[in-house]
C-alpha positions as CSV (number, residue, x, y, z in Angstrom):
1,M,-0.1,0.3,0.4
2,A,1.3,3.6,-0.4
3,K,3.1,5.8,1.9
4,R,0.0,7.9,3.2
5,I,0.9,11.9,3.3
6,S,-0.8,14.6,4.6
7,L,-1.9,17.6,1.7
8,R,0.6,20.1,4.0
9,E,3.2,17.2,3.2
10,F,2.3,16.8,-0.1
11,Q,1.7,20.1,-1.0
12,Q,5.5,21.4,0.2
13,G,7.3,18.5,-1.7
14,L,5.7,19.8,-4.6
15,S,6.6,22.7,-3.8
16,E,10.3,21.8,-3.2
17,R,10.7,19.8,-6.4
18,L,9.4,22.8,-8.6
19,V,11.6,25.3,-7.4
20,S,14.2,22.5,-8.2
21,A,13.1,21.9,-10.9
22,R,13.1,25.4,-12.1
23,R,16.8,25.5,-11.3
24,G,17.2,23.1,-13.6
25,E,18.5,19.9,-10.7
26,G,16.9,16.9,-12.0
27,G,16.1,16.9,-15.6
28,Q,13.3,18.9,-17.3
29,A,9.9,18.5,-16.0
30,L,6.3,19.5,-16.9
31,L,3.2,20.4,-14.3
32,G,0.1,17.5,-14.9
33,V,-2.9,19.1,-14.2
34,E,-6.0,17.2,-15.3
35,S,-8.8,19.5,-16.9
36,G,-12.3,18.6,-18.1
37,A,-13.5,15.0,-20.1
38,D,-11.4,13.2,-22.9
39,D,-14.3,14.2,-25.6
40,L,-12.4,18.3,-25.2
41,P,-10.0,20.4,-26.5
42,G,-7.1,19.0,-25.4
43,G,-8.5,16.3,-23.2
44,S,-8.1,15.6,-19.8
45,H,-4.8,15.7,-19.1
46,W,-2.2,18.6,-19.6
47,L,1.2,19.2,-19.4
48,I,2.4,23.5,-18.7
49,D,5.9,23.9,-18.5
50,L,7.3,25.0,-15.0
51,A,8.8,28.9,-16.2
52,D,4.9,29.4,-17.1
53,S,2.8,27.2,-14.6
54,G,2.9,29.4,-11.5
55,E,2.0,28.3,-8.4
56,V,-0.8,25.5,-7.7
57,S,-3.5,26.8,-4.4
58,P,-5.9,25.3,-2.8
59,L,-9.2,26.0,-4.0
60,P,-10.0,29.3,-1.5
61,Q,-12.9,31.0,-1.6
62,L,-14.3,32.5,-5.4
63,T,-16.4,35.7,-5.3
64,P,-18.2,35.8,-8.0
65,A,-18.7,38.7,-10.6
66,P,-22.1,39.5,-12.5
67,L,-22.5,39.7,-15.8
68,T,-19.6,38.2,-17.1
69,K,-19.6,34.9,-18.6
70,P,-20.6,30.5,-17.2
71,W,-17.0,29.7,-17.4
72,F,-16.1,32.7,-15.1
73,A,-15.6,31.3,-12.4
74,G,-14.9,34.4,-10.2
75,I,-12.7,36.0,-7.9
76,A,-10.0,34.3,-5.9
77,N,-8.1,36.4,-3.0
78,I,-4.6,34.6,-3.0
79,R,-3.1,36.2,0.0
80,G,-4.5,39.8,-0.6
81,V,-3.8,39.4,-4.8
82,L,-6.6,39.3,-6.3
83,Y,-6.7,37.1,-9.3
84,S,-9.6,36.3,-12.1
85,V,-10.5,32.2,-12.1
86,V,-11.7,30.7,-15.0
87,D,-13.0,27.5,-15.9
88,F,-11.0,25.7,-17.7
89,S,-13.0,22.5,-18.2
90,A,-16.4,25.5,-19.0
91,W,-14.5,27.6,-21.0
92,R,-13.3,24.8,-23.2
93,G,-16.9,23.8,-23.6
94,G,-16.7,21.2,-20.6
95,A,-19.4,20.7,-17.8
96,P,-18.4,22.8,-15.2
97,T,-15.5,21.8,-12.8
98,P,-16.6,20.3,-9.4
99,I,-15.7,22.0,-6.6
100,N,-14.4,19.4,-4.4
101,A,-11.3,18.8,-1.6
102,Q,-9.0,18.1,-5.2
103,S,-9.6,21.1,-6.9
104,R,-7.1,22.7,-7.2
105,L,-6.6,27.2,-8.5
106,L,-2.9,27.0,-11.4
107,L,-2.3,31.1,-11.2
108,V,-1.2,30.9,-14.7
109,G,-0.3,35.2,-16.0
110,A,1.5,36.5,-12.9
111,R,4.9,35.8,-14.8
112,H,3.4,37.4,-17.7
113,G,1.2,40.4,-16.1
114,I,-1.8,38.8,-15.5
115,N,-3.4,38.0,-12.2
116,S,-5.1,35.2,-13.5
117,A,-6.0,31.3,-12.2
118,L,-7.6,28.2,-13.7
119,L,-9.4,26.4,-11.9
120,V,-8.8,22.5,-12.4
121,R,-10.2,19.5,-10.9
122,R,-7.0,17.9,-9.4
123,A,-2.9,18.6,-9.6
124,L,-1.2,15.3,-10.3
125,G,2.1,16.5,-10.2
126,L,5.6,16.6,-12.0
127,R,6.4,15.1,-15.1
128,P,9.4,14.1,-16.4
129,Q,9.3,15.2,-20.4
130,L,12.0,12.3,-21.1
131,Q,9.7,9.6,-20.2
132,M,7.1,11.2,-22.7
133,H,6.8,10.4,-26.1
134,A,5.4,12.4,-28.9
135,A,1.5,11.6,-29.9
136,G,1.1,14.3,-32.7
137,E,-0.7,17.6,-32.0
138,A,-3.7,18.9,-29.6
139,R,-7.6,19.8,-32.7
140,V,-9.9,22.4,-31.1
141,G,-12.2,20.1,-34.1
142,A,-12.2,18.9,-37.7
143,G,-8.4,20.5,-38.4
144,D,-8.9,23.5,-36.4
145,T,-6.3,24.3,-34.3
146,A,-5.9,26.4,-31.4
147,P,-2.4,28.4,-30.6
148,W,-2.5,27.6,-27.3
149,L,-2.2,24.0,-27.4
150,G,1.0,22.8,-28.0
151,G,1.9,18.9,-28.8
152,R,0.6,15.6,-26.9
153,F,2.7,12.9,-25.7
154,K,1.8,9.4,-23.8
155,D,3.3,8.3,-21.1
156,A,4.6,4.7,-19.9
157,Q,1.0,4.3,-18.3
158,D,-0.3,5.5,-22.6
159,V,-2.3,8.5,-20.8
160,T,-2.7,11.3,-23.9
161,W,-1.6,14.5,-22.3
162,T,-1.9,17.4,-24.0
163,Q,1.0,20.6,-23.4
164,L,-1.0,24.0,-22.3
165,R,0.5,26.6,-24.6
166,I,0.0,29.4,-21.3
167,P,1.4,32.9,-22.9
168,A,-1.1,31.9,-25.9
169,L,-3.7,31.0,-23.4
170,L,-2.9,34.6,-21.9
171,A,-3.5,36.1,-25.3
172,D,-6.6,34.7,-26.7
173,P,-9.6,36.5,-27.6
174,N,-12.1,34.6,-26.0
175,Y,-10.2,33.9,-22.5
176,L,-9.8,37.4,-22.1
177,D,-13.4,38.3,-23.1
178,I,-15.4,37.4,-20.0
179,A,-18.3,39.7,-20.7
180,L,-21.7,39.0,-21.5
């Protein structure tokens, strides 16, 4: 049976691994998150470059924003800084992300001067890029691509992962337009 650890220990370990990965220790790794269903553009398993990943935070209470699109989950206060929160699954046309103990905020925009966060189903930790092989390009629909969709990869367990290009996502007019 796997060793049980507390949420605090998990988050501390993940934080330490993120810091060491940013320093270049331990090879190149990507942050893995789960959001949405497999039939949505990009699927349900996502890889984010550590340079763009920001911080993974437990879900705080969200303040709803009136007159916004249904996929805009609200505003979050993280250590005194306000972040706009987008439900990544709902934004791609899927069901809203369930709000539970596994739900996480991925603070993605701070490096780019935008206080934006993605609401995801759960964080899956670091994924070594060297243990994955290319599986083609992700598509939005029949033959369409989106600039925020990166390459697709398969891991040793045959799980398909899609790389999320954070700078392209933050520049996407559909992502920025939250008003009804």
